[in-house]
Each structure stands twice: as structure tokens, then as C-alpha cells.
C-alpha positions as CSV (number, residue, x, y, z in Angstrom):
1,X,-8.4,-6.7,-24.0
2,X,-5.0,-8.4,-23.9
3,X,-2.3,-6.5,-25.9
4,X,-1.9,-9.4,-28.1
5,X,-5.6,-9.3,-29.1
6,X,-5.0,-6.0,-31.1
7,X,-2.9,-7.7,-33.3
8,X,-4.7,-11.1,-33.7
9,X,-6.3,-10.2,-37.1
10,X,-3.2,-8.7,-38.7
11,X,-0.6,-10.8,-37.2
12,X,0.4,-12.7,-40.4
13,X,0.4,-9.5,-42.4
14,X,2.8,-7.9,-40.0
15,X,5.2,-10.4,-39.9
16,X,5.1,-10.4,-43.5
17,X,6.0,-7.0,-43.6
18,X,8.9,-7.3,-41.2
19,X,10.3,-10.0,-43.4
20,X,9.5,-8.5,-46.8
21,X,13.1,-7.8,-47.9
22,X,14.1,-11.5,-47.3
23,X,11.1,-13.1,-49.1
24,X,8.3,-12.7,-46.4
25,X,6.7,-14.4,-43.8
26,X,5.4,-18.1,-44.6
27,X,5.1,-21.7,-43.1
28,X,8.8,-22.1,-43.8
29,X,9.8,-20.5,-40.6
30,X,7.2,-22.7,-38.9
31,X,8.2,-26.0,-40.5
32,X,11.7,-25.8,-39.9
33,X,10.9,-25.5,-36.2
34,X,8.9,-28.7,-36.4
35,X,11.6,-30.2,-38.3
36,X,13.9,-29.9,-35.3
37,X,11.4,-31.3,-32.5
38,X,11.0,-34.2,-34.9
39,X,14.7,-34.8,-35.4
40,X,15.4,-34.7,-31.6
41,X,12.5,-36.7,-30.4
42,X,13.4,-39.6,-32.9
43,X,11.5,-42.6,-32.7
44,X,9.9,-42.2,-28.9
45,X,6.2,-42.5,-28.9
46,X,4.4,-39.3,-28.1
47,X,0.7,-38.9,-26.7
48,X,0.3,-35.3,-25.7
49,X,1.8,-32.3,-27.2
50,X,1.6,-28.6,-25.9
51,X,1.9,-25.8,-28.1
52,X,2.6,-23.0,-25.4
53,X,1.7,-19.5,-27.1
54,X,0.0,-21.3,-30.1
55,X,-1.3,-17.8,-31.5
56,X,-3.5,-18.6,-34.1
57,X,-3.0,-22.3,-34.2
58,X,-1.0,-22.7,-37.4
59,X,1.9,-24.6,-35.7
60,X,-0.7,-26.8,-33.8
61,X,-1.6,-28.0,-37.1
62,X,1.7,-28.7,-38.3
63,X,2.4,-30.5,-34.8
64,X,-0.8,-32.6,-35.4
65,X,0.4,-33.8,-38.8
66,X,3.7,-34.5,-37.6
67,X,2.1,-36.6,-34.7
68,X,-1.3,-37.9,-35.7
69,X,-1.7,-40.1,-32.9
70,X,-1.1,-37.5,-30.3
71,X,-3.5,-35.1,-28.7
72,X,-2.3,-31.8,-29.6
73,X,-3.2,-28.8,-27.1
74,X,-2.6,-25.1,-27.9
75,X,-2.8,-22.6,-25.4
76,X,-2.2,-18.8,-25.6
77,X,-2.7,-15.5,-23.5
78,X,-4.7,-14.1,-26.4
79,X,-8.6,-15.0,-26.0
80,X,-9.0,-13.6,-29.5
81,X,-6.5,-15.6,-31.0
82,X,-7.8,-18.7,-29.3
83,X,-11.2,-17.9,-30.7
84,X,-9.7,-17.9,-34.1
85,X,-7.6,-20.8,-33.7
86,X,-10.8,-22.7,-32.7
87,X,-12.6,-21.6,-35.8
88,X,-10.0,-22.5,-38.1
89,X,-8.6,-25.9,-36.3
90,X,-11.9,-27.6,-35.1
91,X,-10.1,-30.9,-34.5
92,X,-7.5,-29.5,-32.0
93,X,-8.2,-28.3,-28.5
94,X,-7.4,-24.7,-27.7
95,X,-7.3,-23.1,-24.3
96,X,-6.6,-19.5,-22.9
97,X,-3.6,-19.7,-20.4
98,X,-5.9,-18.1,-17.9
99,X,-8.2,-21.0,-17.8
100,X,-7.4,-22.9,-14.5
101,X,-9.1,-25.9,-15.6
102,X,-6.9,-26.3,-18.4
103,X,-3.8,-26.3,-16.0
104,X,-5.5,-28.7,-13.7
105,X,-6.3,-31.3,-16.2
106,X,-3.0,-31.4,-17.5
107,X,-0.8,-31.4,-14.9
108,X,2.3,-33.8,-15.5
109,X,0.9,-34.6,-18.7
110,X,2.8,-33.8,-21.9
111,X,5.3,-35.7,-23.5
112,X,6.4,-32.6,-25.6
113,X,6.0,-28.9,-24.8
114,X,6.6,-26.7,-27.8
115,X,7.4,-22.7,-27.0
116,X,8.3,-20.9,-29.9
117,X,9.1,-17.1,-29.7
118,X,7.1,-16.6,-26.5
119,X,9.6,-15.5,-23.7
120,X,10.8,-12.3,-25.6
121,X,7.3,-11.0,-24.6
122,X,7.5,-12.1,-21.2
123,X,8.7,-9.7,-18.6
124,X,12.1,-10.7,-17.1
125,X,10.6,-10.7,-13.6
126,X,7.8,-13.1,-14.8
127,X,9.9,-15.6,-16.6
128,X,10.7,-18.0,-13.8
129,X,7.1,-18.2,-13.0
130,X,6.2,-18.9,-16.6
131,X,9.0,-21.5,-16.4
132,X,7.4,-23.2,-13.3
133,X,3.9,-23.4,-15.2
134,X,5.9,-25.5,-18.0
135,X,7.5,-27.6,-15.4
136,X,4.1,-28.1,-13.9
137,X,2.7,-29.6,-17.0
138,X,5.7,-31.5,-18.4
139,X,5.5,-35.2,-18.0
140,X,8.2,-37.1,-16.1
141,X,10.1,-38.2,-19.0
142,X,8.8,-35.2,-21.4
143,X,10.8,-32.5,-23.2
144,X,10.7,-28.9,-23.6
145,X,11.7,-27.5,-27.1
146,X,12.0,-23.8,-26.3
147,X,12.8,-21.6,-29.6
148,X,13.8,-17.9,-29.6
149,X,15.2,-15.3,-31.6
150,X,19.1,-15.1,-31.5
151,X,20.4,-11.7,-30.6
152,X,23.6,-12.6,-32.0
153,X,22.2,-12.7,-35.6
154,X,22.0,-9.1,-36.9
155,X,19.1,-9.9,-39.4
156,X,17.2,-11.2,-36.7
157,X,17.6,-7.9,-34.5
158,X,16.8,-5.8,-37.8
159,X,13.6,-7.9,-38.3
160,X,12.4,-7.5,-34.5
161,X,13.1,-4.0,-34.8
162,X,10.5,-3.6,-37.7
163,X,7.9,-5.6,-36.5
164,X,5.1,-3.7,-34.8
165,X,4.0,-6.3,-32.1
166,X,7.6,-6.8,-31.0
167,X,8.4,-3.5,-30.0
168,X,8.3,-4.6,-26.4
169,X,10.6,-7.6,-27.1
170,X,13.7,-8.0,-24.8
171,X,15.6,-11.0,-26.8
172,X,17.1,-13.6,-24.7
173,X,20.8,-14.8,-25.5
174,X,21.0,-19.0,-25.5
175,X,22.8,-18.8,-22.3
176,X,20.3,-16.8,-20.6
177,X,17.8,-19.4,-21.5
178,X,20.0,-22.4,-20.3
179,X,20.4,-20.7,-17.1
180,X,16.7,-20.0,-16.6
181,X,16.0,-23.6,-17.1
182,X,18.7,-24.9,-15.1
183,X,17.8,-22.7,-12.0
184,X,14.4,-24.0,-12.3
185,X,15.5,-27.6,-12.0
186,X,15.9,-28.8,-15.6
187,X,18.4,-30.7,-17.2
188,X,19.7,-29.1,-20.7
189,X,20.0,-31.8,-23.5
190,X,21.2,-29.6,-26.2
191,X,21.4,-26.1,-27.8
192,X,20.6,-25.9,-31.8
193,X,21.1,-22.9,-33.9
194,X,19.3,-22.7,-37.1
195,X,17.6,-20.6,-39.8
196,X,20.7,-19.5,-40.9
197,X,19.1,-19.0,-44.4
198,X,15.9,-16.9,-44.8
199,X,13.0,-18.2,-47.1
200,X,14.7,-16.8,-50.1
201,X,17.5,-19.1,-49.7
202,X,15.5,-21.9,-48.5
203,X,17.3,-24.5,-50.8
204,X,20.2,-24.3,-48.5
205,X,18.6,-25.1,-45.3
206,X,19.5,-28.7,-45.9
207,X,23.1,-28.0,-45.0
208,X,22.2,-26.2,-41.7
209,X,22.8,-29.2,-39.6
210,X,26.7,-28.7,-40.4
211,X,26.3,-25.2,-38.6
212,X,23.9,-26.0,-35.7
213,X,26.7,-25.7,-33.3
214,X,27.4,-22.1,-34.6
215,X,25.9,-19.5,-32.4
216,X,24.8,-17.0,-35.3
217,X,21.7,-18.8,-36.6
218,X,18.7,-16.5,-36.8
219,X,16.9,-18.6,-34.0
220,X,17.9,-21.2,-31.6
221,X,16.4,-24.2,-29.7
222,X,17.3,-25.4,-26.3
223,X,15.7,-28.6,-25.4
224,X,15.4,-29.2,-21.9
225,X,14.0,-32.1,-19.5
226,X,13.2,-32.7,-15.9
227,X,16.3,-33.9,-13.7
């Protein structure tokens, strides 16, 4: 059993507990990421989207709603999470990352690869290898939207410290993420900081664009493409 299989059925409850003092966990935190993707993709036609580290598939559904004409694929290391995602969202294709046929089928395929809060669980000595997998699956003019917790945000560090399945987390500074992509042959298009306001202050999120350059948002997004 994969270590994340242990948390599959309690995943949302554990997130909600760790965020309880700032309004709990809900779709707000997922939808804000999808909004970032939509903003920086613009009007470009999207045919294939990969949700890398899709978990239970909730963001995969949001991506499907955002790009109804695209094929949305979800992939995760947790077989049990993939099983639950397939049960819940039967119109989306889900695979386990260990499925060699998946990688062979979708090589150089994806216009958008969405990676959200995955790499703080990836051991440091395996991160370059995982970036290589993403590179293999990205279309020549595709973009990777890489989201991570921001270690400079004290509230983020506090929430992570409270979350049971984040006990192994090694957070990445945004500059570490950029270096990781650059060393793997990517061009960095931009870095965006967001989620300055938790759910309980969500009405203020409309002004976050004014601060997107400020490296203190709860999360950040590095947008990368092939050179």
C-alpha cells in the first residue's frame, strides 16, 4: 500500500482540520489555482490537460469545467485515490503513475500540465527525475503550472505543521522551483504569488492581482515551458 492510500478516505477531513482556524478547507483553494491557470493560458486552444497528482479528482473536474472541449487526464501515485476518483468522476480518465502504458500513450501530448502541492512530498533526490517525467509528457508548446506552498508565509507553515499527511513535507522556495525547472531545460515564464487571503476573507481575493509579485502569498505558481 502506498503511504497516501492511508489518507484517501480522510483526506478532505484532515485538510479541513488543519485549516479550521481560517475557515476550513473547501473548493475556494482549488478554484483559485484554476483561475490562475485560466488567466495565463488566455485564449490559447487547449486539447489535452494533465492533472499530475490528482488525488481524489476534485481539481480534475474543475479543469474539465474550465476546458470542456479538452481531454482531462488525472494521474496519481495512490491507487486507492485513483479508484475513488474513477468512481466519483466517470467522464474523466484517471491513471496510476506506475502504469507504463499511460506514459507511453501520452508522451509529448499535454498542452497544460497542472501540478499542485505535489513536490513537497517528493524526496529531494527524486525531484529531477519527476521533472523529467513531466518534460516527457509536455507538448512542444505546452505549459506547466506548478503550484506549491510558500515557506515565506508563516500561516502556510503553521497549517502544514498541523496536517497529518504533511509531516514528511519539505517545502520548496520559489527560487528552488525555478532552478529545478531551469536545470531540466525549461524556460520560466513567470512566478505568481496568490492566496494572500484565506477562505474567511475570500471577498478580498479580487485584489490579489495587485500583490502577485510579492513573495508572501500562501502559495505560488511557477509557469514553465520548453525551451
